[in-house]
N, C-alpha and C positions, 0 to 999 in steps of 0.2 A: 778441355780443349787441347787439340793437337795442331800445331802450325804445319802448313804444307811446306815442302822443300822450297817452293817458289817464294813463300813468305820469309823463310830464313835467309834466302839469297837476297831478297829485297832489304832486309835488315842489315845484312853485311854491306850492301851497296850504299844505301841511303842513311843508315844510322838510326832509323826509327820505323815503327809500324803504328798505324792508327786503327783503332777498333771502335766504330760507332756503336752505341747502345750495348756495350759488353755486359753491363749489369742492369738488373731489372729495377723498376720503380720501388718495389718492396725492399730490395737489398739496399738501395740508396737511402731510403727512409730510415732504415735501421742504423746505417753508418752516420747519417745526419744527427740522429738522436744521441749517438755516442759522442759526436763532435760537440754538441751542445753541453753534454755532461762534463767532458774533459776540459772544455774551455773555461769552466768555472774554477778550476784548480789553480792555486797559487804555487808555482814550482819553477825551478830553473829550467825545466823542460818545456815551459810554456812562456814564449817570448812575446812581449807586448810592445806597442808603439802608439804614438800620437797622444793628443790631449785627453782622449777618452780611454786610453790604455787598452785599445782594441788588440786582440790577439793577432800576431803576425804569423807565428809558426809554433807547432807543437810536435814534440819528439817522442819516440819509443812507445808507440801504440801497439806494437806487434808482440811484445813479450808477455809472459804470464805473471810477472811481478812488477812492482813500481807504481808510482802515483798515477801515471798516464796509461797504464796497461788496459787494453780493451779486448775482451773476448771476440767481439764482432770484427774488429780490424785484424786481429790475429787470424781469425777464420778466413778473412778475405785474402790475406797473404799466402795462405796454403791452398787456395782453390786452384784447380788446373788452369783456369783462365789466366791466372797471374803467375804462379810458380812454375807450371810446366812450360809456359811460353818463355820465361826467363831461362830455364834450364836449356831449352832448345837453342836459343839465340846465343847463349854462352858456351854451347857445345860441351856441356858438362852437367851431369845429374847431381853432383855434390856441390851445392851452393848454400850459403848462409846469408842472413840479412845484415848488411853493414849498418844500416839504420833505416828507420821509417820516420816520416815527417808529414805533417798536415799543414799546408799553407792556407792561411785564412786572410785573404786580401779584403780588408774592411771597406765598406762603401765610402766613397769620397776620400778617405784617409789612406787607404791601402797603397803602399809605396811600390816602386818598380824593383825588379831584380835585373841587374845589368847582365849583358852578354857574358856567359861563363861556361866552362866545362866542369862537370862535377869532379873530374879527375884532377883538376887544379888543387883541390883540398885533399882528396883521397890519397894522392901520391904522397903528400906531406904526412898523412897518417901512417906511412910506412908500407903502403901497398905498392908492389913493384910493377905489376903489369896492368894495363888498362883493359882487363877482361872482366868488366862489370857492366851492369845494365839496370835501368830503373823502369818499373811499371808505374804509371801515374793514372789515377782515376778521377774524373771530374765529378764532384758531388753537387755542384750547382751549375747551371748553364754557363758555358765559357764563351765569351764574345770579345772582339777587339775593344769595345767600350769598357768592359769590366777588367781589362788587363790580362787577357788570355796569354798563355805561353806560346812563344814562337820558336821554331827550330830551324837551323841552317842545314839543309840536306847535304849529305856527303862530307860535312866538315870534320867528322870524326876521323877521317883518313888523314887529316893534317897532323895528327899526333897532339900531344900536350903542348900548348903554347906557354910562353913565359908570362905569368900573370902579374897583376898588381893588386894591392889590398884595397878594397872599397869599404869605407866606414861611414857611408852617408846615410845608412838606415839603422834600425834597431838591431838587425842581425848582420854582423860583419862577415864578409866573404871575399875570396879571391876571384877576380874577374879578368876578362881579356883586356889587353891594352887597346886604347882607341885606334892608334895607327894600324895595329894588327887586324882589328875588326874591319876597318875600311878595306883592307886588302882581301880579307876572307870573303867579304860580301861582293866584291868584284869577281872573285874566282869561282864561287859556288852559286847554285840556283837561288832564286828569290826565297826569303824566309817563308816558312809554312806556318800558319796559325793553327794551334790545336784547339779547335772550336767544336761545339756540339752540346747536346743536352746532357743532363745529369746521367751518369752511367757510361759515358764515352771514356775510352782509355787510350793510352799510347805507351809503347815500350821504346826506350831510347838508350843509345850507347853512352858510356860515361865520358867520352871525348866529344860528343856531339855538342856544338855550341847552341845554347838556348838562352832565352830571356823572356821577361814579361813586363808589361807597362803598368802605369798607375791605374788604379780602379777609379774611373770617373763616374761610375754609375751609382744609383741609389741603393743597390743591393750588394751584400757581401758575396765574394767568390771563394769557394772552398775546393781544395784539391789535395788528394792524398798521394804520397810517393813512397813506394817500396823499393829499396835500393839493394841489389843483390851482388854478391861477389863469389867467385869460386873459392871453395874451402882451401885449396892448395895455394891460393893467392892471398891468404890472410895477412894482416899487417905484421911487419917486423917490429921489433922494439924501437921506439924513438924516445928522445928526451921530451919531457912535458907533454905526454899524449893528451889528446882531447878527451872529454868525458865519455863514459860508456854510451850515453844516449846518442852520440854522433859517431862514435868509433867503437862498435860493439866488440866485446870480448867473448861473446857467445858464438863460437865457430862450429857448432853442431850442424851437420847437414839437415836441411829442411825436408820434410816429407809431404808429398802431395796428399791432400785430403779430399773430402767429398765436395761436389759443386754446391750443395745446399748448406754449406757450413755457416754462411752469414745468417740465413733465415733461422737455422737451428739456434745459433747464439742469440739472436734477437728474441726468440721465444723464451729462452732461459733467462735473459735479462729482464723480461717483462713478467716473469712468474713471481 
């Protein structure tokens, strides 16, 4: 997939692009099967919450090694639909994966993600410039009831805000301060829900404010995130760096692979 110049301009202006039905039902089924498999693993890379210890988030699915490594998710990350789009919007062909993560918002128990910018945390990882982007793919239908993601259009132009630490859920993160968010929501257009059937995708800037609500539905909501950075923007050394699964030390430029990589990986996994 090759974005048009108009799409790249739209990304620069709004901070995000939406791609309905970017992945096929067959591809989504393969990724769901891998999600089921990896969610059974007990690892620090698989974060759980609630009385049922439901999985909230899983990391590092894109690598070739490690407990959560997945050939299918790795193939997805290298498809032109994901990698080429990220290269174009970052205006750089030499990009690497800062991390990958799969959010699993459990039915009834799945907690909210407060308004935040990904660069809140990534700047503290030692990354100097906000020249990063994330492609996210919905693996189950995303609706307001099941806690879909919302984005605040154009808010990436605000720059990195001064965050606060939120420790209200199983995964701690830096979030926007409430007074700041109230001002941003007056200044920018109405938040846009990232809704759609499985296979829908969105690409968004690392300073774009985004959030998601509690899953009030009876079904789990699954969504994969591939987070890209320019190789020249890799992290500088910092004291007490976060683990490799959230702050990758593999800065090798990624190469675009075939569009049928997920299906090929699925056949190999099933063999």
